[in-house]
Backbone of each chain as nested JSON, in Angstrom:
{
  "chains": [
    {"id": "A", "residues": [
      {"number": 1, "name": "VAL", "atoms": {"N": [20.212, -21.59, -9.42], "CA": [19.256, -20.507, -9.648], "C": [17.846, -21.06, -9.828]}},
      {"number": 2, "name": "SER", "atoms": {"N": [17.755, -22.119, -10.638], "CA": [16.419, -22.672, -10.873], "C": [15.86, -23.318, -9.606]}},
      {"number": 3, "name": "GLN", "atoms": {"N": [16.758, -23.805, -8.745], "CA": [16.307, -24.334, -7.457], "C": [15.678, -23.219, -6.634]}},
      {"number": 4, "name": "LEU", "atoms": {"N": [16.278, -22.053, -6.746], "CA": [15.771, -20.898, -6.001], "C": [14.395, -20.486, -6.472]}},
      {"number": 5, "name": "ARG", "atoms": {"N": [14.143, -20.718, -7.749], "CA": [12.84, -20.372, -8.306], "C": [11.738, -21.113, -7.554]}},
      {"number": 6, "name": "HIS", "atoms": {"N": [12.028, -22.384, -7.214], "CA": [11.019, -23.187, -6.538], "C": [10.823, -22.766, -5.086]}},
      {"number": 7, "name": "SER", "atoms": {"N": [11.896, -22.35, -4.442], "CA": [11.774, -21.972, -3.032], "C": [11.419, -20.499, -2.861]}},
      {"number": 8, "name": "TYR", "atoms": {"N": [11.28, -19.808, -3.999], "CA": [11.003, -18.364, -3.919], "C": [9.72, -18.014, -3.16]}},
      {"number": 9, "name": "PRO", "atoms": {"N": [8.61, -18.721, -3.392], "CA": [7.389, -18.388, -2.632], "C": [7.592, -18.465, -1.117]}},
      {"number": 10, "name": "ALA", "atoms": {"N": [8.356, -19.463, -0.687], "CA": [8.644, -19.607, 0.745], "C": [9.426, -18.414, 1.254]}},
      {"number": 11, "name": "PHE", "atoms": {"N": [10.304, -17.921, 0.406], "CA": [11.09, -16.743, 0.756], "C": [10.197, -15.524, 0.947]}},
      {"number": 12, "name": "ARG", "atoms": {"N": [9.288, -15.359, -0.01], "CA": [8.41, -14.2, 0.042], "C": [7.504, -14.253, 1.266]}},
      {"number": 13, "name": "GLU", "atoms": {"N": [7.138, -15.46, 1.645], "CA": [6.321, -15.636, 2.835], "C": [7.05, -15.11, 4.06]}},
      {"number": 14, "name": "LEU", "atoms": {"N": [8.352, -15.252, 4.042], "CA": [9.18, -14.796, 5.165], "C": [9.581, -13.33, 5.005]}},
      {"number": 15, "name": "ASN", "atoms": {"N": [8.966, -12.654, 4.03], "CA": [9.3, -11.271, 3.709], "C": [10.768, -11.118, 3.317]}},
      {"number": 16, "name": "ALA", "atoms": {"N": [11.309, -12.183, 2.788], "CA": [12.696, -12.13, 2.318], "C": [12.695, -11.953, 0.802]}},
      {"number": 17, "name": "GLU", "atoms": {"N": [13.782, -11.447, 0.28], "CA": [13.878, -11.247, -1.164], "C": [15.09, -12.013, -1.691]}},
      {"number": 18, "name": "VAL", "atoms": {"N": [14.986, -12.418, -2.93], "CA": [16.101, -13.08, -3.604], "C": [16.575, -12.162, -4.724]}},
      {"number": 19, "name": "LEU", "atoms": {"N": [17.861, -11.954, -4.799], "CA": [18.438, -11.212, -5.913], "C": [19.483, -12.094, -6.578]}},
      {"number": 20, "name": "ALA", "atoms": {"N": [19.318, -12.326, -7.854], "CA": [20.331, -13.069, -8.599], "C": [21.207, -12.07, -9.327]}},
      {"number": 21, "name": "ILE", "atoms": {"N": [22.494, -12.307, -9.315], "CA": [23.444, -11.395, -9.933], "C": [24.339, -12.192, -10.876]}},
      {"number": 22, "name": "ALA", "atoms": {"N": [24.572, -11.655, -12.046], "CA": [25.477, -12.32, -12.976], "C": [26.381, -11.28, -13.621]}},
      {"number": 23, "name": "ALA", "atoms": {"N": [27.606, -11.659, -13.876], "CA": [28.58, -10.728, -14.441], "C": [28.522, -10.733, -15.964]}},
      {"number": 24, "name": "VAL", "atoms": {"N": [27.322, -10.599, -16.474], "CA": [27.164, -10.512, -17.925], "C": [26.233, -9.341, -18.257]}},
      {"number": 25, "name": "GLY", "atoms": {"N": [26.217, -8.968, -19.504], "CA": [25.414, -7.842, -19.944], "C": [23.921, -8.121, -19.849]}},
      {"number": 26, "name": "LEU", "atoms": {"N": [23.137, -7.072, -19.925], "CA": [21.683, -7.192, -19.769], "C": [21.048, -8.048, -20.854]}},
      {"number": 27, "name": "LYS", "atoms": {"N": [21.583, -7.971, -22.053], "CA": [20.939, -8.655, -23.172], "C": [20.947, -10.186, -23.006]}},
      {"number": 28, "name": "PRO", "atoms": {"N": [22.149, -10.787, -22.847], "CA": [22.148, -12.243, -22.639], "C": [21.478, -12.643, -21.336]}},
      {"number": 29, "name": "LEU", "atoms": {"N": [21.559, -11.761, -20.34], "CA": [20.98, -12.069, -19.035], "C": [19.451, -12.071, -19.096]}},
      {"number": 30, "name": "THR", "atoms": {"N": [18.898, -11.166, -19.886], "CA": [17.447, -11.116, -20.05], "C": [16.941, -12.41, -20.675]}},
      {"number": 31, "name": "ALA", "atoms": {"N": [17.677, -12.877, -21.669], "CA": [17.307, -14.14, -22.316], "C": [17.377, -15.293, -21.327]}},
      {"number": 32, "name": "PHE", "atoms": {"N": [18.421, -15.277, -20.524], "CA": [18.626, -16.316, -19.508], "C": [17.491, -16.316, -18.487]}},
      {"number": 33, "name": "ALA", "atoms": {"N": [17.153, -15.129, -17.995], "CA": [16.105, -15.0, -16.978], "C": [14.747, -15.405, -17.543]}},
      {"number": 34, "name": "ARG", "atoms": {"N": [14.542, -15.084, -18.802], "CA": [13.265, -15.406, -19.437], "C": [13.151, -16.914, -19.654]}},
      {"number": 35, "name": "GLU", "atoms": {"N": [14.255, -17.498, -20.087], "CA": [14.271, -18.94, -20.358], "C": [13.97, -19.734, -19.089]}},
      {"number": 36, "name": "LEU", "atoms": {"N": [14.567, -19.311, -17.996], "CA": [14.378, -20.04, -16.735], "C": [13.151, -19.531, -15.963]}},
      {"number": 37, "name": "GLU", "atoms": {"N": [12.511, -18.492, -16.498], "CA": [11.331, -17.905, -15.859], "C": [11.606, -17.556, -14.401]}},
      {"number": 38, "name": "LEU", "atoms": {"N": [12.68, -16.83, -14.197], "CA": [13.067, -16.462, -12.839], "C": [12.139, -15.38, -12.308]}},
      {"number": 39, "name": "PRO", "atoms": {"N": [11.507, -15.613, -11.158], "CA": [10.501, -14.679, -10.655], "C": [11.079, -13.523, -9.842]}},
      {"number": 40, "name": "PHE", "atoms": {"N": [12.356, -13.615, -9.518], "CA": [12.969, -12.581, -8.681], "C": [13.854, -11.674, -9.538]}},
      {"number": 41, "name": "PRO", "atoms": {"N": [14.24, -10.52, -9.012], "CA": [15.091, -9.621, -9.799], "C": [16.415, -10.278, -10.188]}},
      {"number": 42, "name": "VAL", "atoms": {"N": [16.769, -10.118, -11.438], "CA": [18.04, -10.635, -11.936], "C": [18.864, -9.436, -12.382]}},
      {"number": 43, "name": "LEU", "atoms": {"N": [20.02, -9.277, -11.786], "CA": [20.806, -8.072, -11.974], "C": [22.059, -8.332, -12.793]}},
      {"number": 44, "name": "SER", "atoms": {"N": [22.376, -7.353, -13.606], "CA": [23.558, -7.438, -14.454], "C": [24.708, -6.657, -13.832]}},
      {"number": 45, "name": "ASP", "atoms": {"N": [25.807, -7.334, -13.635], "CA": [26.979, -6.713, -13.017], "C": [28.164, -6.852, -13.97]}},
      {"number": 46, "name": "VAL", "atoms": {"N": [28.131, -6.097, -15.058], "CA": [29.165, -6.25, -16.092], "C": [30.559, -5.892, -15.584]}},
      {"number": 47, "name": "THR", "atoms": {"N": [30.633, -4.91, -14.707], "CA": [31.947, -4.506, -14.215], "C": [32.428, -5.414, -13.091]}},
      {"number": 48, "name": "GLY", "atoms": {"N": [31.526, -6.228, -12.565], "CA": [31.902, -7.127, -11.481], "C": [32.018, -6.443, -10.14]}},
      {"number": 49, "name": "GLU", "atoms": {"N": [31.456, -5.243, -10.008], "CA": [31.621, -4.483, -8.765], "C": [31.016, -5.187, -7.555]}},
      {"number": 50, "name": "ALA", "atoms": {"N": [29.832, -5.79, -7.757], "CA": [29.184, -6.478, -6.637], "C": [29.938, -7.757, -6.286]}},
      {"number": 51, "name": "TYR", "atoms": {"N": [30.359, -8.478, -7.319], "CA": [31.177, -9.683, -7.09], "C": [32.413, -9.304, -6.276]}},
      {"number": 52, "name": "PHE", "atoms": {"N": [33.044, -8.25, -6.731], "CA": [34.281, -7.787, -6.111], "C": [34.043, -7.403, -4.658]}},
      {"number": 53, "name": "ALA", "atoms": {"N": [32.946, -6.648, -4.429], "CA": [32.635, -6.18, -3.084], "C": [32.364, -7.338, -2.132]}},
      {"number": 54, "name": "PHE", "atoms": {"N": [31.889, -8.445, -2.681], "CA": [31.588, -9.606, -1.85], "C": [32.698, -10.645, -1.909]}},
      {"number": 55, "name": "GLY", "atoms": {"N": [33.861, -10.215, -2.378], "CA": [35.03, -11.08, -2.326], "C": [35.015, -12.213, -3.327]}},
      {"number": 56, "name": "LEU", "atoms": {"N": [34.211, -12.049, -4.381], "CA": [34.156, -13.092, -5.402], "C": [34.867, -12.606, -6.653]}},
      {"number": 57, "name": "GLY", "atoms": {"N": [36.103, -12.999, -6.788], "CA": [36.865, -12.574, -7.957], "C": [36.84, -13.624, -9.033]}},
      {"number": 58, "name": "LYS", "atoms": {"N": [37.874, -13.631, -9.801], "CA": [38.022, -14.645, -10.837], "C": [38.814, -15.819, -10.262]}},
      {"number": 59, "name": "GLY", "atoms": {"N": [38.426, -17.002, -10.659], "CA": [39.162, -18.174, -10.222], "C": [40.528, -18.236, -10.87]}},
      {"number": 60, "name": "MET", "atoms": {"N": [41.456, -18.924, -10.237], "CA": [42.81, -18.997, -10.767], "C": [42.939, -20.129, -11.784]}},
      {"number": 61, "name": "VAL", "atoms": {"N": [42.192, -21.182, -11.557], "CA": [42.285, -22.334, -12.456], "C": [40.885, -22.729, -12.898]}},
      {"number": 62, "name": "ILE", "atoms": {"N": [40.799, -23.295, -14.066], "CA": [39.522, -23.876, -14.482], "C": [39.317, -25.129, -13.653]}},
      {"number": 63, "name": "ARG", "atoms": {"N": [38.194, -25.203, -13.01], "CA": [37.934, -26.367, -12.168], "C": [37.786, -27.626, -13.011]}},
      {"number": 64, "name": "SER", "atoms": {"N": [38.224, -28.701, -12.432], "CA": [38.181, -29.967, -13.168], "C": [36.745, -30.313, -13.549]}},
      {"number": 65, "name": "ARG", "atoms": {"N": [35.79, -29.873, -12.696], "CA": [34.384, -30.151, -12.987], "C": [33.941, -29.452, -14.249]}},
      {"number": 66, "name": "THR", "atoms": {"N": [34.461, -28.226, -14.443], "CA": [34.14, -27.464, -15.649], "C": [34.69, -28.185, -16.871]}},
      {"number": 67, "name": "LEU", "atoms": {"N": [35.94, -28.621, -16.754], "CA": [36.577, -29.332, -17.859], "C": [35.797, -30.595, -18.192]}},
      {"number": 68, "name": "LEU", "atoms": {"N": [35.379, -31.274, -17.15], "CA": [34.628, -32.511, -17.318], "C": [33.318, -32.257, -18.035]}},
      {"number": 69, "name": "ALA", "atoms": {"N": [32.667, -31.176, -17.631], "CA": [31.382, -30.821, -18.229], "C": [31.551, -30.513, -19.709]}},
      {"number": 70, "name": "ILE", "atoms": {"N": [32.624, -29.8, -20.029], "CA": [32.898, -29.46, -21.429], "C": [33.177, -30.734, -22.226]}},
      {"number": 71, "name": "ALA", "atoms": {"N": [34.01, -31.602, -21.634], "CA": [34.36, -32.855, -22.302], "C": [33.116, -33.691, -22.578]}},
      {"number": 72, "name": "ARG", "atoms": {"N": [32.228, -33.694, -21.59], "CA": [30.994, -34.485, -21.716], "C": [30.128, -33.952, -22.86]}},
      {"number": 73, "name": "LEU", "atoms": {"N": [30.064, -32.628, -22.955], "CA": [29.274, -32.006, -24.022], "C": [29.838, -32.347, -25.384]}},
      {"number": 74, "name": "VAL", "atoms": {"N": [31.158, -32.303, -25.477], "CA": [31.815, -32.625, -26.746], "C": [31.53, -34.079, -27.087]}},
      {"number": 75, "name": "TRP", "atoms": {"N": [31.623, -34.916, -26.076], "CA": [31.407, -36.356, -26.252], "C": [30.012, -36.63, -26.788]}},
      {"number": 76, "name": "ARG", "atoms": {"N": [29.072, -35.926, -26.258], "CA": [27.69, -36.132, -26.693], "C": [27.375, -35.436, -28.01]}},
      {"number": 77, "name": "ALA", "atoms": {"N": [28.384, -34.776, -28.553], "CA": [28.249, -34.082, -29.832], "C": [27.054, -33.13, -29.821]}},
      {"number": 78, "name": "LYS", "atoms": {"N": [26.912, -32.469, -28.71], "CA": [25.844, -31.486, -28.634], "C": [26.211, -30.268, -29.475]}},
      {"number": 79, "name": "ARG", "atoms": {"N": [25.265, -29.419, -29.665], "CA": [25.537, -28.212, -30.438], "C": [26.631, -27.416, -29.736]}},
      {"number": 80, "name": "LEU", "atoms": {"N": [27.386, -26.731, -30.538], "CA": [28.532, -25.994, -30.011], "C": [28.078, -25.098, -28.859]}},
      {"number": 81, "name": "TYR", "atoms": {"N": [28.744, -25.254, -27.762], "CA": [28.302, -24.607, -26.536], "C": [29.318, -23.554, -26.137]}},
      {"number": 82, "name": "ARG", "atoms": {"N": [28.87, -22.347, -26.159], "CA": [29.761, -21.275, -25.724], "C": [29.128, -20.593, -24.522]}},
      {"number": 83, "name": "PRO", "atoms": {"N": [29.714, -20.78, -23.342], "CA": [29.101, -20.164, -22.169], "C": [29.123, -18.642, -22.267]}},
      {"number": 84, "name": "ILE", "atoms": {"N": [28.042, -18.02, -21.848], "CA": [28.012, -16.567, -21.795], "C": [28.846, -16.158, -20.6]}},
      {"number": 85, "name": "GLY", "atoms": {"N": [29.592, -15.112, -20.739], "CA": [30.363, -14.616, -19.609], "C": [31.665, -15.357, -19.44]}},
      {"number": 86, "name": "ASP", "atoms": {"N": [32.268, -15.168, -18.313], "CA": [33.611, -15.636, -18.043], "C": [33.546, -16.926, -17.236]}},
      {"number": 87, "name": "ILE", "atoms": {"N": [34.102, -17.993, -17.791], "CA": [34.033, -19.261, -17.064], "C": [34.927, -19.249, -15.827]}},
      {"number": 88, "name": "MET", "atoms": {"N": [35.783, -18.26, -15.737], "CA": [36.653, -18.163, -14.561], "C": [35.952, -17.481, -13.392]}},
      {"number": 89, "name": "GLN", "atoms": {"N": [34.797, -16.898, -13.674], "CA": [34.103, -16.162, -12.627], "C": [33.669, -17.103, -11.503]}},
      {"number": 90, "name": "VAL", "atoms": {"N": [33.956, -16.676, -10.29], "CA": [33.55, -17.44, -9.121], "C": [32.169, -16.973, -8.695]}},
      {"number": 91, "name": "GLY", "atoms": {"N": [31.334, -17.895, -8.253], "CA": [30.014, -17.518, -7.773], "C": [29.88, -17.818, -6.298]}},
      {"number": 92, "name": "GLY", "atoms": {"N": [28.706, -17.511, -5.756], "CA": [28.461, -17.808, -4.355], "C": [27.137, -17.245, -3.917]}},
      {"number": 93, "name": "ASP", "atoms": {"N": [26.675, -17.674, -2.769], "CA": [25.427, -17.172, -2.216], "C": [25.707, -16.473, -0.897]}},
      {"number": 94, "name": "PHE", "atoms": {"N": [24.997, -15.382, -0.675], "CA": [25.099, -14.667, 0.581], "C": [23.716, -14.426, 1.125]}},
      {"number": 95, "name": "ILE", "atoms": {"N": [23.607, -14.458, 2.427], "CA": [22.367, -14.028, 3.037], "C": [22.645, -12.741, 3.79]}},
      {"number": 96, "name": "VAL", "atoms": {"N": [21.905, -11.721, 3.435], "CA": [22.028, -10.443, 4.107], "C": [20.803, -10.306, 4.991]}},
      {"number": 97, "name": "ASP", "atoms": {"N": [21.009, -10.149, 6.273], "CA": [19.84, -10.132, 7.151], "C": [19.34, -8.712, 7.371]}},
      {"number": 98, "name": "GLY", "atoms": {"N": [18.319, -8.582, 8.158], "CA": [17.653, -7.304, 8.34], "C": [18.537, -6.198, 8.883]}},
      {"number": 99, "name": "MET", "atoms": {"N": [19.619, -6.551, 9.47], "CA": [20.495, -5.542, 10.041], "C": [21.54, -5.073, 9.031]}},
      {"number": 100, "name": "GLY", "atoms": {"N": [21.511, -5.632, 7.868], "CA": [22.502, -5.243, 6.871], "C": [23.809, -5.961, 7.054]}},
      {"number": 101, "name": "ILE", "atoms": {"N": [23.736, -7.134, 7.652], "CA": [24.933, -7.923, 7.886], "C": [25.01, -9.013, 6.834]}},
      {"number": 102, "name": "ALA", "atoms": {"N": [26.201, -9.323, 6.398], "CA": [26.334, -10.259, 5.288], "C": [27.103, -11.518, 5.651]}},
      {"number": 103, "name": "PRO", "atoms": {"N": [26.442, -12.473, 6.263], "CA": [27.14, -13.743, 6.418], "C": [27.015, -14.538, 5.118]}},
      {"number": 104, "name": "ALA", "atoms": {"N": [28.043, -15.224, 4.784], "CA": [27.992, -16.025, 3.57], "C": [27.387, -17.379, 3.87]}},
      {"number": 105, "name": "CYS", "atoms": {"N": [26.811, -17.96, 2.888], "CA": [26.293, -19.3, 3.078], "C": [26.416, -20.021, 1.76]}},
      {"number": 106, "name": "ALA", "atoms": {"N": [26.104, -21.25, 1.762], "CA": [26.164, -22.015, 0.521], "C": [25.082, -23.057, 0.528]}},
      {"number": 107, "name": "ASP", "atoms": {"N": [24.681, -23.407, -0.659], "CA": [23.742, -24.506, -0.847], "C": [22.375, -24.221, -0.247]}},
      {"number": 108, "name": "LEU", "atoms": {"N": [21.459, -25.033, -0.584], "CA": [20.089, -24.808, -0.151], "C": [19.879, -25.254, 1.284]}},
      {"number": 109, "name": "SER", "atoms": {"N": [20.771, -26.074, 1.812], "CA": [20.672, -26.466, 3.217], "C": [20.704, -25.229, 4.097]}},
      {"number": 110, "name": "ALA", "atoms": {"N": [21.483, -24.249, 3.671], "CA": [21.578, -23.01, 4.429], "C": [20.258, -22.254, 4.401]}},
      {"number": 111, "name": "LEU", "atoms": {"N": [19.526, -22.394, 3.315], "CA": [18.252, -21.704, 3.205], "C": [17.229, -22.306, 4.157]}},
      {"number": 112, "name": "ILE", "atoms": {"N": [17.265, -23.615, 4.256], "CA": [16.38, -24.301, 5.185], "C": [16.717, -23.863, 6.605]}},
      {"number": 113, "name": "GLN", "atoms": {"N": [18.009, -23.789, 6.835], "CA": [18.481, -23.34, 8.137], "C": [18.017, -21.908, 8.388]}},
      {"number": 114, "name": "LEU", "atoms": {"N": [18.063, -21.112, 7.333], "CA": [17.651, -19.718, 7.453], "C": [16.198, -19.597, 7.878]}},
      {"number": 115, "name": "SER", "atoms": {"N": [15.347, -20.331, 7.21], "CA": [13.935, -20.227, 7.55], "C": [13.677, -20.726, 8.957]}},
      {"number": 116, "name": "ALA", "atoms": {"N": [14.428, -21.74, 9.368], "CA": [14.303, -22.244, 10.738], "C": [14.729, -21.174, 11.726]}},
      {"number": 117, "name": "THR", "atoms": {"N": [15.809, -20.482, 11.405], "CA": [16.319, -19.434, 12.27], "C": [15.318, -18.292, 12.384]}},
      {"number": 118, "name": "LEU", "atoms": {"N": [14.687, -17.985, 11.246], "CA": [13.72, -16.895, 11.216], "C": [12.51, -17.209, 12.075]}},
      {"number": 119, "name": "ARG", "atoms": {"N": [12.049, -18.432, 11.965], "CA": [10.889, -18.826, 12.743], "C": [11.198, -18.78, 14.224]}},
      {"number": 120, "name": "ALA", "atoms": {"N": [12.446, -19.064, 14.557], "CA": [12.858, -19.029, 15.96], "C": [13.053, -17.587, 16.436]}},
      {"number": 121, "name": "GLY", "atoms": {"N": [12.931, -16.632, 15.522], "CA": [13.07, -15.234, 15.894], "C": [14.489, -14.819, 16.184]}},
      {"number": 122, "name": "ASN", "atoms": {"N": [15.413, -15.604, 15.715], "CA": [16.821, -15.326, 15.951], "C": [17.393, -14.666, 14.702]}},
      {"number": 123, "name": "ARG", "atoms": {"N": [17.977, -13.538, 14.864], "CA": [18.471, -12.807, 13.692], "C": [19.819, -13.311, 13.218]}},
      {"number": 124, "name": "THR", "atoms": {"N": [20.538, -13.977, 14.094], "CA": [21.882, -14.386, 13.719], "C": [21.841, -15.611, 12.822]}},
      {"number": 125, "name": "ILE", "atoms": {"N": [22.476, -15.5, 11.711], "CA": [22.527, -16.61, 10.775], "C": [23.948, -17.155, 10.784]}},
      {"number": 126, "name": "THR", "atoms": {"N": [24.052, -18.407, 11.066], "CA": [25.385, -18.991, 11.142], "C": [25.872, -19.38, 9.76]}},
      {"number": 127, "name": "VAL", "atoms": {"N": [27.157, -19.37, 9.628], "CA": [27.769, -19.715, 8.349], "C": [27.94, -21.216, 8.283]}},
      {"number": 128, "name": "THR", "atoms": {"N": [27.428, -21.792, 7.226], "CA": [27.526, -23.239, 7.112], "C": [28.685, -23.646, 6.221]}},
      {"number": 129, "name": "ASN", "atoms": {"N": [29.116, -22.729, 5.406], "CA": [30.028, -23.132, 4.349], "C": [30.707, -21.921, 3.742]}},
      {"number": 130, "name": "THR", "atoms": {"N": [31.772, -22.147, 3.042], "CA": [32.342, -21.106, 2.208], "C": [31.602, -21.136, 0.877]}},
      {"number": 131, "name": "PRO", "atoms": {"N": [31.623, -20.041, 0.127], "CA": [30.861, -20.036, -1.115], "C": [31.289, -21.173, -2.033]}},
      {"number": 132, "name": "ARG", "atoms": {"N": [30.312, -21.769, -2.6], "CA": [30.569, -22.813, -3.577], "C": [30.847, -22.167, -4.912]}},
      {"number": 133, "name": "SER", "atoms": {"N": [31.217, -22.936, -5.858], "CA": [31.201, -22.429, -7.226], "C": [29.951, -23.027, -7.845]}},
      {"number": 134, "name": "PRO", "atoms": {"N": [28.857, -22.274, -7.804], "CA": [27.57, -22.897, -8.102], "C": [27.427, -23.217, -9.57]}},
      {"number": 135, "name": "LYS", "atoms": {"N": [26.732, -24.267, -9.806], "CA": [26.347, -24.535, -11.188], "C": [25.234, -23.562, -11.515]}},
      {"number": 136, "name": "SER", "atoms": {"N": [25.206, -23.136, -12.738], "CA": [24.279, -22.06, -13.052], "C": [22.873, -22.573, -13.286]}},
      {"number": 137, "name": "ARG", "atoms": {"N": [22.758, -23.841, -13.612], "CA": [21.397, -24.36, -13.76], "C": [21.37, -25.822, -13.399]}}
    ]},
    {"id": "B", "residues": [
      {"number": 1, "name": "VAL", "atoms": {"N": [36.178, 0.405, -4.36], "CA": [35.862, -0.682, -3.417], "C": [37.099, -1.543, -3.213]}},
      {"number": 2, "name": "GLN", "atoms": {"N": [37.343, -1.849, -1.961], "CA": [38.489, -2.692, -1.623], "C": [38.135, -4.158, -1.846]}},
      {"number": 3, "name": "ALA", "atoms": {"N": [39.028, -4.897, -2.425], "CA": [38.807, -6.34, -2.582], "C": [38.858, -6.986, -1.205]}},
      {"number": 4, "name": "THR", "atoms": {"N": [37.888, -7.815, -0.932], "CA": [37.848, -8.457, 0.368], "C": [37.734, -9.953, 0.173]}},
      {"number": 5, "name": "SER", "atoms": {"N": [38.228, -10.657, 1.144], "CA": [38.006, -12.094, 1.094], "C": [36.679, -12.371, 1.779]}},
      {"number": 6, "name": "VAL", "atoms": {"N": [36.064, -13.451, 1.405], "CA": [34.72, -13.759, 1.885], "C": [34.684, -13.838, 3.406]}},
      {"number": 7, "name": "SER", "atoms": {"N": [35.71, -14.426, 3.988], "CA": [35.714, -14.602, 5.451], "C": [35.676, -13.268, 6.186]}},
      {"number": 8, "name": "GLN", "atoms": {"N": [36.227, -12.237, 5.564], "CA": [36.224, -10.915, 6.192], "C": [34.83, -10.295, 6.211]}},
      {"number": 9, "name": "LEU", "atoms": {"N": [33.954, -10.792, 5.362], "CA": [32.63, -10.185, 5.229], "C": [31.646, -10.679, 6.279]}},
      {"number": 10, "name": "ILE", "atoms": {"N": [31.942, -11.864, 6.815], "CA": [30.975, -12.49, 7.711], "C": [30.697, -11.604, 8.919]}},
      {"number": 11, "name": "ASN", "atoms": {"N": [29.414, -11.422, 9.175], "CA": [28.942, -10.619, 10.304], "C": [29.3, -9.145, 10.187]}},
      {"number": 12, "name": "GLN", "atoms": {"N": [29.671, -8.715, 9.01], "CA": [29.931, -7.297, 8.779], "C": [28.746, -6.69, 8.029]}},
      {"number": 13, "name": "ARG", "atoms": {"N": [28.704, -5.376, 8.055], "CA": [27.696, -4.677, 7.269], "C": [27.895, -5.004, 5.786]}},
      {"number": 14, "name": "ALA", "atoms": {"N": [26.82, -5.279, 5.136], "CA": [26.932, -5.677, 3.732], "C": [27.344, -4.494, 2.864]}},
      {"number": 15, "name": "PRO", "atoms": {"N": [28.26, -4.708, 1.931], "CA": [28.583, -3.635, 0.993], "C": [27.392, -3.396, 0.067]}},
      {"number": 16, "name": "ASN", "atoms": {"N": [27.093, -2.151, -0.172], "CA": [25.952, -1.845, -1.03], "C": [26.364, -1.903, -2.496]}},
      {"number": 17, "name": "PHE", "atoms": {"N": [25.403, -2.108, -3.341], "CA": [25.631, -2.018, -4.778], "C": [24.323, -1.619, -5.426]}},
      {"number": 18, "name": "ALA", "atoms": {"N": [24.39, -1.047, -6.577], "CA": [23.198, -0.713, -7.361], "C": [23.45, -1.17, -8.786]}},
      {"number": 19, "name": "LEU", "atoms": {"N": [22.577, -2.045, -9.262], "CA": [22.79, -2.642, -10.577], "C": [21.498, -2.633, -11.382]}},
      {"number": 20, "name": "PRO", "atoms": {"N": [21.605, -2.577, -12.711], "CA": [20.404, -2.656, -13.546], "C": [19.849, -4.078, -13.568]}},
      {"number": 21, "name": "SER", "atoms": {"N": [18.539, -4.181, -13.486], "CA": [17.903, -5.491, -13.546], "C": [17.364, -5.744, -14.937]}},
      {"number": 22, "name": "VAL", "atoms": {"N": [17.055, -7.001, -15.225], "CA": [16.519, -7.343, -16.541], "C": [15.125, -6.749, -16.751]}},
      {"number": 23, "name": "ALA", "atoms": {"N": [14.486, -6.357, -15.631], "CA": [13.173, -5.716, -15.73], "C": [13.311, -4.223, -16.041]}},
      {"number": 24, "name": "GLY", "atoms": {"N": [14.555, -3.759, -16.166], "CA": [14.783, -2.372, -16.518], "C": [14.848, -1.42, -15.347]}},
      {"number": 25, "name": "LEU", "atoms": {"N": [14.918, -1.974, -14.156], "CA": [14.988, -1.144, -12.962], "C": [16.399, -1.125, -12.417]}},
      {"number": 26, "name": "LYS", "atoms": {"N": [16.717, -0.056, -11.702], "CA": [17.985, -0.023, -10.986], "C": [17.704, -0.558, -9.586]}},
      {"number": 27, "name": "VAL", "atoms": {"N": [18.367, -1.624, -9.224], "CA": [18.109, -2.265, -7.939], "C": [19.343, -2.134, -7.051]}},
      {"number": 28, "name": "ALA", "atoms": {"N": [19.145, -1.599, -5.868], "CA": [20.245, -1.46, -4.913], "C": [19.971, -2.353, -3.712]}},
      {"number": 29, "name": "LEU", "atoms": {"N": [21.021, -2.885, -3.145], "CA": [20.851, -3.724, -1.956], "C": [20.219, -2.909, -0.831]}},
      {"number": 30, "name": "ALA", "atoms": {"N": [20.557, -1.627, -0.786], "CA": [20.032, -0.752, 0.26], "C": [18.506, -0.609, 0.186]}},
      {"number": 31, "name": "ASP", "atoms": {"N": [17.941, -0.893, -0.985], "CA": [16.478, -0.847, -1.129], "C": [15.798, -1.851, -0.203]}},
      {"number": 32, "name": "PHE", "atoms": {"N": [16.548, -2.872, 0.175], "CA": [15.968, -3.962, 0.952], "C": [16.4, -3.902, 2.408]}},
      {"number": 33, "name": "ARG", "atoms": {"N": [16.869, -2.739, 2.83], "CA": [17.304, -2.589, 4.215], "C": [16.172, -2.994, 5.157]}},
      {"number": 34, "name": "GLY", "atoms": {"N": [16.506, -3.77, 6.17], "CA": [15.51, -4.224, 7.124], "C": [14.873, -5.543, 6.747]}},
      {"number": 35, "name": "ARG", "atoms": {"N": [15.202, -6.01, 5.552], "CA": [14.657, -7.309, 5.124], "C": [15.799, -8.277, 4.876]}},
      {"number": 36, "name": "ILE", "atoms": {"N": [15.423, -9.536, 4.833], "CA": [16.441, -10.544, 4.554], "C": [16.534, -10.737, 3.055]}},
      {"number": 37, "name": "VAL", "atoms": {"N": [17.744, -10.726, 2.567], "CA": [17.968, -10.851, 1.132], "C": [18.931, -12.004, 0.879]}},
      {"number": 38, "name": "LEU", "atoms": {"N": [18.574, -12.85, -0.019], "CA": [19.517, -13.859, -0.484], "C": [20.137, -13.384, -1.783]}},
      {"number": 39, "name": "LEU", "atoms": {"N": [21.446, -13.263, -1.776], "CA": [22.149, -12.864, -2.99], "C": [22.712, -14.106, -3.649]}},
      {"number": 40, "name": "ASP", "atoms": {"N": [22.327, -14.323, -4.864], "CA": [22.857, -15.471, -5.592], "C": [23.759, -14.966, -6.706]}},
      {"number": 41, "name": "PHE", "atoms": {"N": [25.042, -15.051, -6.476], "CA": [26.006, -14.652, -7.504], "C": [26.185, -15.831, -8.448]}},
      {"number": 42, "name": "ILE", "atoms": {"N": [25.641, -15.667, -9.625], "CA": [25.697, -16.747, -10.601], "C": [27.106, -16.815, -11.165]}},
      {"number": 43, "name": "ARG", "atoms": {"N": [27.595, -18.039, -11.278], "CA": [28.969, -18.191, -11.774], "C": [29.035, -17.817, -13.255]}},
      {"number": 44, "name": "HIS", "atoms": {"N": [28.267, -18.463, -14.042], "CA": [28.075, -17.966, -15.403], "C": [26.775, -18.53, -15.941]}},
      {"number": 45, "name": "PRO", "atoms": {"N": [25.897, -17.652, -16.37], "CA": [24.618, -18.126, -16.871], "C": [24.775, -18.704, -18.277]}},
      {"number": 46, "name": "GLY", "atoms": {"N": [24.053, -19.723, -18.536], "CA": [24.065, -20.301, -19.866], "C": [25.123, -21.381, -20.027]}}
    ]}
  ]
}
């Protein structure tokens, strides 16, 4: 998300918009958006309807990376860390083009590809990847 | 809404949604019809 903050001006130049969505309530999300100074709309999807509509459900297993991250935090004796929302929630990025078509993409490489595609005047955006489970910051 | 797998969505019309934003506005994907939108589904903030 914070990476997107930096590339946001480039997006706006292309008349594109960024929408961040999180499956948490408005209150914690407002704090999150303010902390990261996110310049684009940040939407609260408590019921998970948008996640669901885009095929992003709950993960079946806690990813080893998540476990590792938790272990690392404990190891460093950081302040007790309780993630907001559901750690099982799967995330992902989608690019919806001007025609209302939703190809999925992942990572920022796809964004670079997107801008290249736009400059070429080609509306079709190719899929580079399946949705990642993005780190939130 | 029917649960879909991500692969089924590719090159299909995007499902619409309308959600409250932290700015206090109701934002719908349909508001951006005709423009390119990047949707970033955050896994979990914080």
